[in-house]
C-alpha positions as CSV (number, residue, x, y, z in Angstrom):
1,X,159.5,4.5,159.7
2,X,162.0,2.1,161.2
3,X,165.2,4.1,161.2
4,X,166.0,7.9,161.2
5,X,169.6,9.2,161.0
6,X,171.2,12.6,161.6
7,X,171.0,13.5,157.9
8,X,167.3,12.9,157.8
9,X,166.9,14.9,161.0
10,X,168.7,17.9,159.5
11,X,166.8,17.8,156.2
12,X,163.3,17.1,157.5
13,X,163.5,18.7,161.0
14,X,162.1,15.7,162.9
15,X,163.9,14.1,165.8
16,X,164.3,10.3,165.7
17,X,162.0,9.9,168.7
18,X,159.2,11.8,166.8
19,X,159.3,9.7,163.7
20,X,160.5,6.1,164.3
21,X,157.6,3.7,164.5
22,X,155.3,6.1,162.7
23,X,154.1,6.4,159.1
24,X,156.1,9.1,157.2
25,X,155.3,9.9,153.6
26,X,158.6,10.8,152.0
27,X,157.6,12.4,148.7
28,X,153.9,12.6,148.7
29,X,152.1,15.9,148.3
30,X,148.5,16.8,147.6
31,X,147.2,20.0,146.2
32,X,150.7,21.5,145.9
33,X,151.3,21.5,149.6
34,X,154.7,19.8,149.6
35,X,156.6,22.6,151.4
36,X,154.1,22.7,154.2
37,X,154.6,19.0,154.9
38,X,158.2,19.7,155.9
39,X,159.2,21.4,159.1
40,X,162.3,22.9,157.5
41,X,161.7,23.3,153.7
42,X,164.8,25.5,153.2
43,X,167.0,22.8,154.7
44,X,165.5,20.3,152.2
45,X,165.8,22.6,149.2
46,X,169.4,23.6,150.2
47,X,170.6,20.0,149.9
48,X,168.4,18.7,147.1
49,X,169.8,18.0,143.6
50,X,166.4,18.8,142.1
51,X,163.0,19.7,143.4
52,X,160.3,17.1,142.7
53,X,156.7,18.3,142.9
54,X,153.4,16.6,142.3
55,X,150.7,18.1,140.1
56,X,148.1,15.6,141.3
57,X,145.0,17.2,142.7
58,X,146.3,20.7,141.9
59,X,143.5,23.0,140.8
60,X,144.4,24.8,137.6
61,X,147.5,25.8,135.6
62,X,148.0,29.0,137.5
63,X,148.7,27.0,140.7
64,X,151.3,25.0,138.8
65,X,153.1,28.2,137.9
66,X,152.8,29.5,141.4
67,X,154.3,26.3,142.8
68,X,157.4,26.7,140.6
69,X,157.7,30.4,141.5
70,X,157.4,29.6,145.2
71,X,160.3,27.1,145.0
72,X,162.5,29.5,143.1
73,X,161.7,32.4,145.5
74,X,163.0,30.6,148.6
75,X,166.3,31.9,149.9
76,X,167.7,28.3,149.9
77,X,167.0,27.8,146.2
78,X,170.2,27.5,144.2
79,X,169.2,26.9,140.5
80,X,168.2,23.2,140.9
81,X,165.8,21.8,138.2
82,X,162.2,21.9,139.2
83,X,160.2,18.8,138.1
84,X,156.6,17.6,138.3
85,X,156.9,13.8,138.2
86,X,153.1,13.2,138.3
87,X,150.1,15.1,137.2
88,X,146.6,13.8,136.9
89,X,145.1,16.5,134.7
90,X,144.4,15.7,131.1
91,X,143.1,18.9,129.5
92,X,145.5,18.6,126.6
93,X,143.2,20.4,124.1
94,X,142.9,23.5,126.4
95,X,144.8,26.6,125.6
96,X,146.3,26.5,129.1
97,X,146.9,23.3,131.0
98,X,149.3,21.9,133.5
99,X,151.8,20.7,131.0
100,X,152.0,24.1,129.3
101,X,152.1,25.9,132.7
102,X,155.0,23.8,133.9
103,X,157.1,23.9,130.7
104,X,156.3,27.6,130.3
105,X,157.8,28.1,133.8
106,X,160.9,26.1,132.7
107,X,160.0,23.1,134.9
108,X,159.9,19.5,133.8
109,X,156.5,17.8,133.6
110,X,155.7,14.1,133.9
111,X,152.5,12.4,132.8
112,X,150.5,10.4,135.3
113,X,148.1,8.3,133.4
114,X,146.3,5.7,135.5
115,X,143.5,3.6,134.2
116,X,140.1,4.9,135.4
117,X,137.5,2.5,136.9
118,X,135.6,1.8,133.7
119,X,138.5,1.8,131.2
120,X,139.9,-1.1,129.4
121,X,143.4,-2.4,128.7
122,X,144.3,0.3,126.1
123,X,143.8,3.1,128.5
124,X,146.5,4.3,131.0
125,X,150.2,3.6,131.5
126,X,150.2,2.9,135.2
127,X,147.8,0.0,135.6
128,X,148.7,-3.6,134.8
129,X,148.6,-4.9,132.2
130,X,150.0,-2.0,130.3
131,X,149.5,-1.3,126.6
132,X,152.5,0.9,125.8
133,X,151.1,1.9,122.4
134,X,149.5,5.3,122.0
135,X,146.2,3.5,121.9
136,X,143.7,5.9,123.5
137,X,142.4,9.4,123.1
138,X,144.0,10.6,126.3
139,X,147.4,9.2,125.3
140,X,147.1,10.7,121.8
141,X,146.2,14.1,123.3
142,X,149.3,14.1,125.5
143,X,151.7,13.1,122.7
144,X,150.1,15.5,120.2
145,X,150.6,18.4,122.7
146,X,154.1,17.3,123.4
147,X,154.9,17.2,119.7
148,X,153.5,20.7,119.4
149,X,155.7,21.9,122.3
150,X,158.8,20.3,120.9
151,X,158.2,20.8,117.2
152,X,158.2,17.1,116.6
153,X,155.9,15.1,114.4
154,X,153.3,13.3,116.5
155,X,153.8,9.5,116.5
156,X,151.4,7.2,114.7
157,X,148.4,6.2,116.8
158,X,148.4,2.8,115.1
159,X,151.8,1.4,116.1
160,X,152.6,3.9,118.8
161,X,156.1,4.5,119.9
162,X,156.6,0.7,120.4
163,X,156.4,-0.2,116.7
164,X,159.6,-1.7,115.3
165,X,160.8,-3.7,112.3
166,X,163.6,-5.3,114.3
167,X,163.4,-9.1,114.6
168,X,164.8,-11.1,117.4
169,X,166.7,-14.3,116.6
């Protein structure tokens, strides 16, 4: 951290002398412990436009629901949207999974799909180069479940969501 102003001090609870020159992870959380990383979580929640949580390394759908409940139970919570921007669990065929737990608790859920060590170009959306087509079983599982939640028709696995008949001149 190279600079720390009064607003950051009020929100995070750290004095400039405690943080400048040190590493400070702004939005990283593991195992659903985001609130414990802050000295003053209520001060952060009070001024936040939305609450951004991470589902990475969270053990089980019940913990996802619990995280949403814990945010909303805080005295400083004032109806902000609760969102999971990343989740590294892929149990899309299970009767209960992280996506269903988050959306069932009226929280947004974001798919974190990195390419695993032994996977090729068609796998994952977060490793370069990216194949944006729905070209792998994990991608198809996510979009099939999403279609079921929303009542939509699952997209074709052949052309994916990127297929188009538009030509560029």
